[in-house]
C-alpha positions as CSV (number, residue, x, y, z in Angstrom):
1,M,-27.7,-20.8,22.6
2,A,-24.4,-19.1,23.5
3,S,-22.8,-16.8,21.0
4,E,-19.7,-18.1,19.2
5,R,-16.5,-16.6,20.7
6,V,-14.1,-15.0,18.3
7,V,-10.7,-13.8,19.4
8,I,-8.7,-11.7,17.0
9,I,-5.0,-11.1,17.5
10,G,-4.1,-7.7,15.9
11,G,-6.2,-4.6,15.4
12,G,-5.2,-3.7,11.8
13,P,-7.6,-3.8,8.7
14,G,-7.6,-7.6,8.7
15,G,-8.6,-7.6,12.4
16,Y,-11.0,-4.7,12.8
17,E,-12.9,-5.4,9.6
18,A,-13.3,-9.1,10.7
19,A,-14.5,-7.9,14.1
20,H,-17.3,-5.8,12.5
21,V,-18.5,-8.8,10.4
22,A,-18.3,-11.2,13.3
23,A,-20.2,-8.8,15.6
24,Q,-22.8,-8.2,12.9
25,L,-23.4,-11.9,12.7
26,G,-23.9,-12.2,16.4
27,A,-20.5,-13.4,17.7
28,E,-18.9,-12.4,20.9
29,V,-15.7,-10.6,19.7
30,T,-12.4,-9.7,21.5
31,I,-9.5,-8.0,19.8
32,V,-6.1,-8.3,21.4
33,D,-3.9,-5.5,20.2
34,T,-0.5,-4.1,21.1
35,D,-0.1,-0.8,19.3
36,G,-3.6,0.7,18.8
37,V,-6.5,-0.2,16.6
38,G,-5.9,0.5,12.9
39,G,-2.6,-1.3,13.1
40,S,0.4,-0.2,11.0
41,A,-1.9,0.7,8.1
42,V,-3.4,3.5,10.1
43,L,-0.7,4.4,12.5
44,T,2.6,4.0,10.7
45,D,2.0,3.0,7.0
46,C,-0.9,3.7,4.7
47,V,-2.6,6.6,6.4
48,P,0.6,8.5,7.3
49,S,2.4,7.9,4.0
50,K,-0.6,8.9,1.9
51,T,-1.1,12.0,4.0
52,L,2.6,12.9,3.4
53,I,2.1,12.2,-0.3
54,A,-1.0,14.4,-0.5
55,T,1.1,17.3,0.8
56,A,3.8,16.5,-1.7
57,E,1.1,16.6,-4.5
58,V,0.2,20.1,-3.5
59,M,3.8,21.1,-3.6
60,S,4.1,19.6,-7.1
61,D,1.0,21.4,-8.3
62,L,2.3,24.7,-7.0
63,A,5.6,24.1,-8.8
64,D,3.8,23.5,-12.1
65,A,1.3,26.3,-11.6
66,A,3.2,28.9,-13.7
67,E,2.6,26.8,-16.8
68,L,-1.2,27.3,-16.3
69,G,-0.7,31.1,-15.9
70,V,-0.7,31.2,-12.0
71,N,2.2,33.1,-10.5
72,F,3.1,33.8,-6.9
73,H,4.2,37.2,-5.5
74,D,5.2,38.4,-2.1
75,A,3.7,41.3,-0.2
76,E,5.9,43.8,-2.1
77,G,4.7,42.5,-5.4
78,D,8.0,40.8,-6.3
79,A,7.8,37.3,-7.8
80,A,8.2,34.6,-5.2
81,T,11.3,32.5,-6.0
82,S,10.7,29.3,-4.0
83,I,8.2,27.1,-2.2
84,R,9.4,25.5,1.0
85,V,7.9,22.7,3.2
86,D,7.7,22.9,7.0
87,L,8.3,19.3,7.6
88,A,7.7,19.5,11.4
89,R,4.2,20.9,10.7
90,V,3.6,18.3,8.0
91,N,4.6,15.4,10.2
92,A,2.6,16.7,13.2
93,R,-0.5,16.8,10.9
94,V,0.3,13.3,9.6
95,K,0.5,11.9,13.2
96,Q,-2.6,13.7,14.3
97,L,-4.6,12.3,11.3
98,A,-3.4,8.8,12.1
99,A,-4.4,9.1,15.8
100,D,-7.8,10.5,14.8
101,Q,-8.4,7.7,12.4
102,S,-7.4,5.1,15.0
103,A,-9.8,6.7,17.5
104,D,-12.7,6.6,14.9
105,I,-12.1,2.9,14.4
106,G,-12.1,2.3,18.1
107,R,-15.4,4.1,18.5
108,R,-17.0,2.1,15.7
109,L,-15.8,-1.2,17.3
110,A,-17.1,-0.2,20.7
111,R,-20.5,0.7,19.1
112,D,-20.6,-2.9,17.7
113,G,-19.9,-4.3,21.1
114,V,-16.4,-5.5,20.4
115,T,-14.1,-5.8,23.4
116,I,-10.6,-4.4,22.8
117,L,-7.8,-5.8,25.1
118,K,-4.5,-4.0,25.1
119,G,-1.8,-6.7,25.2
120,R,0.2,-9.2,23.2
121,G,-1.7,-12.3,22.1
122,R,-0.3,-15.7,21.5
123,L,-1.9,-19.1,20.9
124,A,-1.9,-21.5,23.8
125,A,-4.0,-23.9,21.7
126,P,-6.2,-23.6,18.6
127,D,-9.1,-22.8,20.9
128,R,-7.3,-20.6,23.4
129,V,-5.5,-17.3,23.3
130,V,-3.3,-15.9,26.1
131,A,-3.0,-12.1,26.2
132,Q,0.0,-10.7,28.0
133,L,-1.2,-7.4,29.5
134,P,0.9,-4.2,30.0
135,D,1.2,-4.8,33.7
136,G,2.8,-8.2,33.1
137,S,-0.2,-10.3,34.0
138,E,-1.9,-12.7,31.6
139,E,-5.5,-13.3,30.6
140,E,-6.7,-16.5,29.0
141,L,-9.4,-16.2,26.3
142,P,-11.3,-19.3,25.2
143,A,-12.2,-19.1,21.6
144,D,-14.4,-21.0,19.1
145,A,-12.4,-19.3,16.3
146,V,-9.1,-17.3,16.3
147,L,-8.0,-14.9,13.7
148,V,-4.3,-14.1,13.5
149,A,-3.9,-10.6,12.0
150,T,-0.6,-9.4,13.4
151,G,0.8,-7.7,10.3
152,A,4.4,-7.3,9.3
153,A,7.3,-5.0,10.2
154,P,10.0,-3.3,8.1
155,R,12.9,-5.6,7.2
156,T,16.3,-4.5,8.3
157,L,19.8,-5.9,7.8
158,P,22.7,-6.3,10.2
159,T,24.7,-4.0,8.0
160,A,21.9,-1.4,7.8
161,Q,20.5,-0.8,11.2
162,P,18.1,2.1,11.7
163,D,18.8,4.6,14.4
164,G,15.5,6.5,14.2
165,E,17.3,9.8,13.5
166,R,19.2,9.6,10.2
167,I,18.9,6.0,9.2
168,L,15.2,5.3,9.1
169,T,12.6,2.7,8.3
170,W,9.4,4.0,6.7
171,E,7.7,3.8,10.1
172,Q,10.2,6.3,11.6
173,V,10.1,9.2,9.0
174,Y,7.3,11.0,10.8
175,D,9.5,12.0,13.7
176,L,11.6,14.1,11.3
177,T,11.4,17.8,12.1
178,E,14.3,19.1,10.0
179,V,14.2,18.9,6.2
180,P,16.8,16.5,4.8
181,T,19.4,18.3,2.7
182,D,19.9,15.2,0.5
183,L,18.0,12.0,1.0
184,I,18.9,8.4,0.0
185,V,16.2,5.9,-0.4
186,V,17.3,2.2,-0.6
187,G,14.9,0.0,-2.4
188,S,12.8,0.7,-5.5
189,G,9.7,-1.4,-4.8
190,V,6.4,0.2,-4.0
191,T,7.4,1.7,-0.6
192,G,10.7,3.0,-1.8
193,A,9.3,4.5,-5.0
194,E,6.5,6.2,-3.0
195,F,8.7,7.8,-0.5
196,A,11.3,8.8,-3.1
197,S,8.6,10.4,-5.2
198,A,7.0,12.2,-2.2
199,Y,10.2,13.7,-0.8
200,L,11.3,14.7,-4.3
201,N,8.0,16.7,-4.7
202,L,8.6,18.3,-1.3
203,G,11.7,19.9,-2.9
204,I,14.3,17.5,-1.4
205,P,17.2,16.1,-3.5
206,V,16.7,12.3,-3.6
207,T,19.0,9.4,-4.7
208,L,17.1,6.1,-5.2
209,V,19.3,3.0,-4.9
210,S,17.7,0.2,-6.9
211,S,19.2,-3.3,-7.1
212,R,17.1,-4.1,-10.2
213,D,17.4,-2.7,-13.7
214,R,14.4,-0.4,-13.3
215,V,12.2,1.2,-10.6
216,L,9.1,-0.9,-9.6
217,P,10.3,-4.2,-11.0
218,G,7.0,-5.9,-10.0
219,E,4.7,-3.4,-11.8
220,D,3.7,-3.0,-15.5
221,A,6.9,-2.3,-17.4
222,D,5.4,0.6,-19.4
223,A,4.1,2.2,-16.2
224,A,7.5,1.8,-14.5
225,K,9.2,3.5,-17.5
226,V,6.9,6.5,-17.4
227,L,7.5,6.9,-13.6
228,E,11.3,6.6,-13.9
229,D,11.3,9.1,-16.8
230,V,9.3,11.6,-14.7
231,L,11.5,11.1,-11.6
232,T,14.7,11.6,-13.5
233,R,13.3,14.6,-15.4
234,R,12.4,16.2,-12.0
235,G,16.0,15.7,-10.8
236,M,16.1,12.4,-9.0
237,N,19.3,10.4,-9.1
238,V,18.3,6.8,-9.9
239,L,21.0,4.3,-9.4
240,S,19.8,1.1,-11.1
241,R,21.5,-2.3,-10.7
242,S,23.1,-1.0,-7.6
243,R,22.9,-3.3,-4.5
244,M,23.4,-1.9,-1.0
245,E,26.1,-3.4,1.0
246,S,25.9,-1.3,4.2
247,V,24.6,2.0,5.6
248,T,26.7,3.8,8.2
249,R,26.4,7.2,10.0
250,D,29.1,9.6,10.9
251,G,27.7,12.6,12.8
252,D,25.1,14.3,10.6
253,R,26.1,12.4,7.4
254,V,25.0,9.0,6.2
255,T,27.0,6.8,3.8
256,V,25.5,4.0,1.7
257,T,28.1,1.6,0.4
258,L,27.3,-0.4,-2.6
259,T,28.5,-4.0,-3.3
260,D,30.7,-2.7,-6.2
261,G,32.5,-0.4,-3.8
262,R,30.8,2.9,-4.8
263,T,29.4,5.1,-2.0
264,V,26.6,7.6,-1.8
265,E,26.4,10.3,0.9
266,G,23.4,12.0,2.2
267,S,21.9,13.7,5.3
268,H,19.3,10.9,5.8
269,C,18.6,7.4,4.5
270,I,15.2,5.6,4.3
271,L,15.4,1.8,4.2
272,A,12.7,0.2,2.1
273,L,13.9,-3.4,2.0
274,G,10.6,-5.2,2.3
275,S,8.7,-6.7,5.3
276,V,9.0,-9.5,7.8
277,P,5.8,-11.0,9.3
278,N,5.0,-10.5,13.0
279,T,4.6,-14.2,13.7
280,G,7.5,-15.0,16.0
281,D,7.0,-16.3,19.6
282,M,3.2,-16.6,19.2
283,G,2.9,-20.3,19.6
284,L,1.6,-20.7,16.1
285,E,3.5,-23.8,15.0
286,E,3.0,-25.5,18.4
287,A,-0.8,-25.0,17.9
288,G,-0.5,-26.6,14.5
289,V,-0.5,-23.5,12.3
290,G,1.8,-24.1,9.3
291,L,4.2,-21.3,8.2
292,K,5.7,-20.7,4.8
293,D,9.3,-19.5,4.1
294,G,10.0,-16.3,5.9
295,G,7.6,-17.0,8.7
296,F,4.4,-16.1,6.8
297,V,1.2,-17.9,7.8
298,N,0.0,-20.3,5.2
299,V,-3.7,-19.8,4.4
300,D,-6.2,-21.0,1.8
301,R,-8.6,-18.7,-0.2
302,V,-11.1,-18.5,2.7
303,S,-8.3,-17.6,5.2
304,R,-8.0,-20.9,7.0
305,T,-4.7,-22.1,8.4
306,S,-3.8,-25.7,8.9
307,A,-5.1,-25.6,12.5
308,R,-8.9,-26.2,12.8
309,G,-10.7,-23.0,13.9
310,V,-7.6,-20.8,13.3
311,Y,-7.7,-18.2,10.5
312,A,-5.2,-15.6,9.4
313,A,-5.5,-12.3,7.4
314,G,-3.3,-9.5,6.2
315,D,0.4,-8.9,5.9
316,C,1.3,-11.8,8.2
317,T,0.0,-14.2,5.4
318,G,2.2,-12.6,2.7
319,V,-0.7,-13.1,0.2
320,L,-0.7,-9.5,-1.2
321,M,0.4,-6.8,1.2
322,L,-2.5,-4.4,0.7
323,A,-4.9,-3.0,3.4
324,S,-7.8,-3.8,1.1
325,V,-6.7,-7.4,0.8
326,A,-6.2,-7.7,4.6
327,A,-9.7,-6.4,5.2
328,M,-11.2,-8.8,2.7
329,Q,-9.3,-11.8,4.1
330,G,-10.6,-10.9,7.6
331,R,-14.2,-10.6,6.4
332,I,-14.0,-13.8,4.4
333,A,-12.7,-15.6,7.5
334,M,-15.7,-14.6,9.6
335,W,-18.2,-15.1,6.8
336,H,-16.8,-18.7,6.5
337,F,-16.6,-19.5,10.2
338,L,-20.0,-18.1,11.0
339,G,-21.8,-19.7,8.0
340,D,-22.6,-16.7,5.9
341,A,-22.4,-16.6,2.2
342,V,-18.7,-16.4,1.2
343,Q,-16.7,-16.2,-2.0
344,P,-13.0,-17.3,-1.9
345,L,-10.4,-14.5,-2.4
346,D,-9.7,-13.9,-6.0
347,L,-6.5,-12.0,-6.5
348,K,-7.3,-11.3,-10.1
349,K,-10.0,-9.0,-9.0
350,V,-7.8,-6.9,-6.6
351,S,-7.1,-3.4,-7.7
352,S,-4.0,-1.8,-6.3
353,N,-2.2,1.5,-6.6
354,V,1.3,2.9,-6.3
355,F,1.0,6.4,-4.8
356,T,3.8,8.0,-6.7
357,A,3.5,11.1,-9.0
358,P,2.1,10.0,-11.4
359,E,0.1,7.3,-9.7
360,I,0.1,3.7,-11.1
361,A,-3.1,1.7,-10.7
362,T,-3.6,-1.9,-11.8
363,V,-6.2,-4.7,-11.8
364,G,-6.5,-8.2,-13.2
365,W,-4.2,-9.9,-15.6
366,S,-1.0,-8.1,-16.6
367,Q,0.8,-7.7,-19.9
368,Q,3.7,-9.7,-18.5
369,S,1.3,-12.6,-17.9
370,V,0.1,-12.3,-21.5
371,E,3.6,-12.2,-22.9
372,A,4.5,-15.3,-20.7
373,G,1.6,-17.2,-22.3
374,E,-0.4,-17.5,-19.1
375,M,-3.4,-15.7,-20.6
376,Q,-4.5,-14.8,-24.1
377,A,-5.5,-11.2,-24.4
378,E,-5.6,-8.2,-26.8
379,I,-4.0,-5.1,-25.4
380,V,-4.6,-1.4,-26.2
381,M,-2.5,1.4,-24.7
382,L,-3.8,5.0,-25.0
383,P,-1.6,8.0,-23.9
384,L,-3.2,10.6,-21.6
385,S,-1.5,13.4,-23.6
386,G,-4.4,13.4,-26.1
387,N,-7.1,13.6,-23.4
388,P,-8.7,17.1,-23.4
389,R,-9.0,17.3,-19.6
390,A,-5.3,16.3,-19.3
391,K,-4.3,19.1,-21.6
392,M,-6.3,21.6,-19.5
393,Q,-4.5,20.5,-16.4
394,G,-1.1,20.4,-18.0
395,V,-0.8,16.6,-17.7
396,R,1.5,15.0,-20.3
397,D,2.6,11.8,-18.6
398,G,0.6,8.7,-18.3
399,F,-1.7,6.3,-20.1
400,V,-4.6,3.9,-20.0
401,K,-4.0,0.3,-20.9
402,L,-6.8,-2.3,-21.3
403,L,-6.6,-6.1,-21.8
404,C,-9.5,-8.1,-23.1
405,R,-10.1,-11.7,-24.2
406,P,-10.0,-12.3,-28.0
407,G,-13.4,-13.5,-29.2
408,T,-15.5,-12.7,-26.2
409,G,-14.0,-9.2,-25.6
410,I,-14.3,-9.6,-21.8
411,V,-12.1,-7.2,-20.0
412,V,-9.5,-9.1,-17.9
413,G,-7.1,-6.4,-16.8
414,G,-6.0,-2.8,-16.9
415,V,-3.4,-0.2,-16.0
416,V,-3.9,3.5,-15.4
417,V,-0.9,5.8,-15.0
418,G,-1.7,9.5,-14.2
419,P,-3.1,11.8,-11.6
420,R,-5.6,10.1,-9.3
421,A,-5.1,6.8,-11.0
422,S,-6.4,5.2,-7.8
423,E,-9.8,6.6,-8.6
424,L,-9.7,6.1,-12.4
425,I,-9.0,2.3,-12.0
426,H,-12.5,1.7,-10.5
427,P,-14.5,1.4,-13.7
428,V,-11.9,-1.1,-15.0
429,S,-12.0,-2.9,-11.7
430,V,-15.8,-3.2,-12.0
431,A,-15.4,-4.5,-15.5
432,V,-13.0,-7.2,-14.5
433,A,-15.0,-8.2,-11.4
434,E,-18.3,-8.5,-13.4
435,S,-16.8,-9.9,-16.7
436,L,-18.0,-6.9,-18.7
437,T,-16.9,-6.7,-22.3
438,A,-14.9,-3.9,-23.8
439,D,-18.0,-2.8,-25.7
440,Q,-20.0,-2.6,-22.5
441,L,-17.3,-0.5,-20.9
442,A,-17.1,1.7,-24.0
443,Q,-20.9,2.3,-24.2
444,A,-21.3,3.5,-20.6
445,F,-21.4,7.3,-20.6
446,T,-18.4,9.3,-19.4
447,V,-18.3,13.0,-18.6
448,Y,-16.7,15.3,-21.2
449,P,-14.1,16.4,-20.6
450,S,-12.7,13.9,-18.1
451,M,-9.8,11.7,-17.6
452,S,-12.2,8.7,-17.5
453,G,-13.0,9.4,-21.1
454,S,-9.7,7.8,-22.0
455,I,-10.9,4.5,-20.4
456,A,-14.0,4.5,-22.7
457,E,-11.8,5.5,-25.7
458,A,-9.4,2.6,-25.0
459,A,-12.3,0.2,-24.7
460,R,-13.7,1.5,-28.1
461,R,-10.4,0.7,-29.7
462,L,-10.8,-2.9,-28.6
463,H,-14.1,-3.2,-30.6
464,R,-14.2,-6.0,-33.1
465,I,-16.8,-6.2,-35.9
């Protein structure tokens, strides 16, 4: 019996993780990819931005070291007066790490027997993909199943066009070699907040232009307040309720004009205005694939589109723009198509993180949902300032918040704000995924002293006799 033929358009997390699953289950797999395996997550988004943020964290730790009794001196013994970043070296390292990660993924795919075809894929029919190759020729690929995993690109506006030099999307910042003298970030969602926080910690003056009344309008309100307080305390100029009208450049200066007539000047501007799906000119609708508003591919919880045999995963679906979700959507698609055990995607079990300083990690139901009457839950919030490990490390900002069901005590959500919140959220994520009670979470041993002790303490406070 011949192997099932799977063709995947796009080599990002949704595509390459699906390829591993399909190959493991005996399918003949081809990935058609334009930019390099790993996709934007590895080449221009997650891996580069988090590498930049890791450097910024070191700068921030050094800046706060004096409080812990650590001082810096030059060769003559005089106190060092400043810490500077070599942005050219930072960005060279960022790009090298991204390239190395992409190469690692390519080697793993080759080891699994996956064929990687460089080209731009489009659907000629639900069971046929045409790849346009770099030399202009085309190759037709028959398929028993197709996975569309083409990702998304930074959104721009006619009045705010990036030039790759001073007006930048988040994909273009890694070509910077000079340190901005004053940076403007437009957009206070996750991407805008992360870059604003990172560059601030690199010692660069930052103005954040937010059209909403607070930073991170889609996140937990208490967490957003902590972050905004920290950013402003460290010197960031946060312009809330300020909508961008246009961005223009004159020589080495950039001007952001707001809708109320105010202007903000800087040396560079990063546009963080959201994403648009890469679904145009792919023959999707002609092949029967339904699209939602904005051009996102409409999928169900097992990644099926409206065209038989065509699945979709990742940012092009607009479900939840996280690499982890893209990867899970891709795996689910292949498990479903190839008849393996499969559980539909459950967004209430997805943990996510905002890589600001401090980090903000969340999982499950939110306090906003509880206040809106969508879920009944008891809520406890415990500041990290009382945690002994936090005191040792000079950490004052942040908290642990847990949500559990009244009566059963089952943990249904949580928020962690603090250093390495992305790691601390995991026990809460396990509790939510496995329907553990607050008592069960509280009674698991934690190390003393540790930040995770605050998670157990918050769980103990939810105990009911």
